[in-house]
C-alpha positions in Angstrom: 0.8 -14.5 -9.8 3.3 -17.3 -10.3 6.8 -16.6 -11.2 6.8 -17.2 -14.9 10.3 -17.7 -16.2 9.3 -18.1 -19.8 6.2 -17.0 -21.7 6.2 -20.2 -23.7 5.8 -22.4 -20.6 2.1 -23.0 -21.5 2.6 -23.1 -25.3 0.6 -26.0 -26.8 1.7 -28.3 -29.7 -0.5 -29.6 -32.5 -2.1 -32.1 -30.1 -2.7 -29.4 -27.5 0.0 -30.7 -25.2 1.9 -28.2 -23.0 5.4 -29.0 -21.7 3.7 -30.1 -18.5 1.5 -32.5 -20.4 4.6 -34.0 -22.1 6.5 -34.3 -18.8 3.4 -35.9 -17.2 2.9 -38.4 -20.0 6.6 -39.4 -19.7 6.3 -39.7 -15.9 9.1 -37.1 -15.4 8.3 -36.1 -11.9 11.1 -33.7 -11.3 10.4 -32.0 -14.7 6.7 -31.6 -13.7 7.7 -30.1 -10.3 10.1 -27.6 -12.0 7.5 -26.6 -14.6 4.8 -26.1 -12.0 7.2 -24.2 -9.8 8.1 -22.0 -12.8 4.4 -21.1 -13.3 3.1 -23.8 -15.7 -0.7 -24.0 -15.6 -1.8 -27.5 -14.8 -5.4 -26.8 -15.8 -4.8 -26.4 -19.5 -6.7 -28.9 -21.6 -5.3 -30.7 -24.6 -7.3 -31.5 -27.7 -8.8 -34.5 -26.0 -10.0 -32.3 -23.1 -7.4 -33.7 -20.7 -5.2 -31.8 -18.2 -1.6 -32.7 -17.3 -3.1 -34.4 -14.1 -5.4 -36.5 -16.3 -2.5 -37.9 -18.4 -0.2 -38.6 -15.5 1.2 -42.1 -16.1 1.2 -43.3 -12.5 -0.7 -42.7 -9.3 2.4 -41.4 -7.7 3.0 -38.9 -10.4 -0.7 -37.9 -10.3 -0.3 -37.3 -6.5 2.9 -35.3 -7.0 1.3 -33.2 -9.7 -1.7 -32.6 -7.6 0.4 -31.6 -4.6 2.6 -29.2 -6.6 -0.4 -27.7 -8.3 -1.9 -27.0 -4.9 1.4 -25.6 -3.6 1.6 -23.4 -6.7 -1.9 -22.1 -6.2 -1.3 -21.5 -2.5 1.9 -19.6 -3.3 -0.1 -17.6 -5.9 -2.7 -16.8 -3.2 0.0 -15.8 -0.7 1.7 -13.6 -3.2 -1.7 -12.0 -4.1 -2.4 -11.3 -0.4 1.1 -9.9 0.0 0.6 -7.6 -3.0 -2.8 -6.5 -1.7 -1.3 -5.7 1.7 1.6 -3.8 0.1 -0.9 -1.8 -2.0 -2.9 -1.0 1.1 0.2 0.2 2.8 1.1 2.4 -0.2 -2.4 3.8 -0.4 -2.3 4.5 3.4 1.1 6.2 3.1 -0.1 8.3 0.1 -3.2 9.3 2.1 -1.0 10.4 5.0 1.3 12.4 2.7 -1.7 14.0 1.2 -3.0 14.9 4.7 0.4 16.4 5.6 0.5 18.4 2.4 -3.0 19.7 3.1 -2.0 20.8 6.7 1.2 22.5 5.2 -0.9 24.3 2.6 -3.3 25.5 5.3 -0.5 26.8 7.4 1.0 28.6 4.3 -2.4 30.1 3.6 -2.8 31.3 7.2 0.7 32.8 7.0 -0.1 34.6 3.8 -3.3 36.0 5.2 -1.5 37.2 8.3 1.1 38.9 6.2 -1.6 40.6 4.1 -3.4 41.7 7.2 -0.2 43.1 8.6 0.4 45.0 5.4 -3.2 46.3 5.4 -2.8 47.4 9.0 0.5 49.1 8.2 -1.0 50.8 5.2 -4.0 52.0 7.2 -1.6 53.3 9.9 0.4 55.2 7.3 -2.9 56.6 5.8 -4.1 57.6 9.2 -0.7 59.3 9.9 -0.9 61.2 6.6 -4.4 62.3 7.3 -3.5 63.3 10.8 -0.5 65.3 9.5 -2.7 66.9 6.9 -5.2 67.8 9.5 -2.6 69.2 11.8 -1.1 71.3 9.0 -4.5 72.7 8.0 -5.4 73.6 11.6 -2.0 75.1 12.5 -2.3 77.8 9.8 
């Protein structure tokens, strides 16, 4: 979940070295920090089976790489947790909207049924009036 600024950041050369390997071999601490912060993977193995941490020229650089790798992983975990929380909120909001739509549809259905019943009652009343008028006409003759 790191913020990759370039898809080539983990590209390997003929020896399997990534830009992070090369910065580590040259003991370029700031370069290593920037690469890891940009999303470089410190766990990629070169052709000798070594990671950028393994080829670090000095103990200080090794410690810095290890620290920034841990920070990068922690940032990735935090971003992942934040994304999961945001997804949970979106799912909850969608569920609530679905429940509101369901209540609205039920209210509309009740309203339609009531209108149909009113129309049926009205029609039955008209029919009864017509039958009553017909009955009165027949009996008044």
